[in-house]
C-alpha positions in Angstrom: 36.6 78.9 63.0 38.4 76.1 61.2 38.8 72.7 62.8 40.5 69.4 62.0 38.7 66.1 61.9 40.5 62.8 62.4 39.3 59.2 62.6 40.7 56.6 65.1 39.8 53.1 66.2 38.2 54.3 69.5 34.9 53.7 71.1 33.9 57.3 71.7 34.5 60.6 69.9 35.7 63.7 71.5 36.5 67.4 70.9 39.5 69.2 72.2 40.2 72.9 72.3 43.8 74.0 73.1 44.7 77.1 75.1 45.5 78.9 71.9 42.0 78.2 70.5 42.9 75.4 68.1 40.2 72.8 67.7 40.4 69.1 66.9 37.5 66.6 66.5 38.2 62.9 66.8 35.6 60.5 65.5 35.6 56.6 65.8 36.2 55.0 62.4 33.0 53.0 62.6 31.0 56.3 62.8 32.9 58.0 59.9 29.8 58.3 57.8 27.4 59.2 60.7 26.6 62.8 60.0 24.4 63.1 63.1 27.2 62.1 65.3 29.6 64.5 63.6 27.0 67.3 64.1 26.7 66.5 67.8 30.4 66.9 68.2 30.4 70.2 66.3 27.7 71.5 68.7 29.8 70.4 71.6 32.7 72.4 70.0 30.5 75.5 69.9 29.9 75.3 73.7 33.7 74.8 74.2 34.4 77.9 72.1 31.9 79.9 74.0 33.7 79.1 77.3 37.1 79.7 75.7 36.3 83.2 74.5 35.3 84.1 78.1 38.6 83.0 79.5 41.2 85.5 80.6 44.6 83.9 79.6 47.5 85.2 81.6 51.1 84.9 80.5 52.8 84.5 83.9 56.4 84.0 82.8 58.7 84.3 79.8 62.5 83.9 79.6 62.9 87.5 80.6 60.2 88.4 83.1 57.8 87.1 85.7 54.4 88.4 86.5 54.6 89.3 90.2 51.4 90.6 91.8 50.2 91.6 88.3 53.5 93.5 87.5 56.1 92.4 85.0 59.4 92.0 86.8 62.6 91.2 85.0 64.1 87.9 86.2 67.6 89.3 86.2 66.6 92.1 88.5 65.5 89.5 91.1 68.8 87.7 91.3 70.3 90.1 93.9 67.2 89.7 96.1 67.7 86.0 96.4 71.1 86.3 98.1 69.5 87.3 101.4 66.8 84.6 101.0 69.1 81.8 100.3 72.8 81.8 99.2 72.2 78.8 97.1 70.0 80.9 94.8 73.0 83.0 93.6 74.7 82.4 90.3 72.8 81.6 87.1 69.5 82.0 89.0 67.3 83.3 86.2 67.3 80.1 84.2 66.7 77.6 87.1 63.0 76.9 87.5 63.5 75.3 90.9 65.1 78.5 92.2 62.4 80.7 90.7 59.6 78.6 92.3 61.4 78.7 95.6 61.6 82.5 95.5 58.0 82.8 94.4 56.8 80.5 97.2 58.7 82.5 99.8 57.4 85.8 98.5 53.7 84.6 98.3 53.9 83.1 101.8 55.4 86.4 103.1 52.4 88.3 101.6 49.7 85.8 102.6 50.6 85.1 106.3 49.8 88.6 107.7 46.4 88.4 105.9 45.7 85.0 107.3 46.6 86.2 110.8 44.4 89.3 110.4 41.3 87.4 109.4 41.7 84.4 111.7 41.9 86.9 114.6 38.7 88.6 113.3 36.8 85.3 113.3 38.5 84.3 116.6 39.7 80.9 115.2 43.2 79.7 114.7 44.8 77.8 111.8 47.4 75.1 111.9 49.7 75.9 109.0 50.0 77.7 105.7 51.2 75.8 102.6 52.1 77.2 99.2 52.0 74.6 96.4 51.8 74.4 92.7 48.3 73.0 92.1 46.7 72.1 88.8 43.0 71.7 89.7 42.6 74.0 92.7 43.6 77.5 93.7 43.2 76.9 97.4 41.9 74.5 100.1 41.3 74.2 103.9 41.8 70.7 105.4 39.7 69.3 108.3 42.5 70.2 110.7 42.8 73.8 109.3 45.9 73.5 107.2 45.5 76.3 104.6 46.9 75.5 101.2 47.3 78.2 98.5 48.2 77.8 94.8 51.5 79.3 93.8 49.8 80.8 90.7 48.1 83.3 93.0 51.3 85.3 93.0 50.7 86.3 89.4 47.4 87.9 90.2 46.3 91.3 91.6 46.3 91.5 95.4 42.6 91.9 95.6 42.1 88.3 94.4 44.7 87.0 96.9 42.9 88.8 99.7 39.5 87.3 98.6 41.1 83.8 98.5 42.5 84.2 102.0 39.2 85.4 103.4 37.5 82.4 101.6 39.8 79.9 103.2 39.9 81.5 106.6 36.1 81.4 106.7 36.3 77.6 106.1 38.0 77.3 109.5 34.5 77.9 110.9 32.3 76.5 108.0 33.8 73.6 106.1 31.1 73.7 103.5 29.7 76.4 101.1 26.4 76.9 103.0 24.6 80.2 103.3 26.3 80.7 106.7 29.7 80.4 105.0 28.7 82.8 102.2 27.4 85.3 104.7 30.7 85.1 106.6 32.7 85.7 103.5 30.5 88.6 102.5 31.1 90.2 105.9 34.8 90.6 105.2 34.6 90.8 101.4 31.3 92.3 100.2 32.4 92.1 96.6 33.4 88.4 96.7 30.8 87.3 94.1 32.4 89.5 91.4 35.9 88.5 92.4 35.0 84.8 92.4 33.5 85.1 88.9 36.6 86.8 87.6 38.9 84.3 89.2 37.1 81.4 87.5 37.9 82.9 84.1 41.6 83.2 84.7 43.9 80.7 83.0 47.5 81.0 84.1 50.0 80.1 81.4 
């Protein structure tokens, strides 16, 4: 794999690997002739590349379609569905990101809520609220007062992953940590959770 080396007046060098696999190595100017330092950065690049090749990159949206529960749905075909959801979403809906996100949040919430209700009844514990947000670093969370927050990006995935995430967070209502008791509880309702968790970690939503 080819890479580009640049030199800058910085204190520390670094390696960056873009989502499309392009690599750039930046080296402090005072270490320009230090071959050992350059070698260490290249070794770091090799580790980055190894992780990159294991990633499953998902194109969630283009100008024409949206990936909705793992199926490509043309944006124009969704315009009529939004009239019942909100009259303000009519018109040139397909090219307004705000309206698209609003529709996706509503759709994901509608899908998730029955699952949350189902599993919270099974564990005999209630939750306070369900929130759908666009998160960068997390796919989900459960607050100390049992507010369940789910990443909007989940709507692009297969429903088996959404179900696992719901079970994971509902179980946090009882166990706020990732102890053996928590894992056993998750396994009770989702025996295949380890494989689903592994696959989820490798997804990168674009």
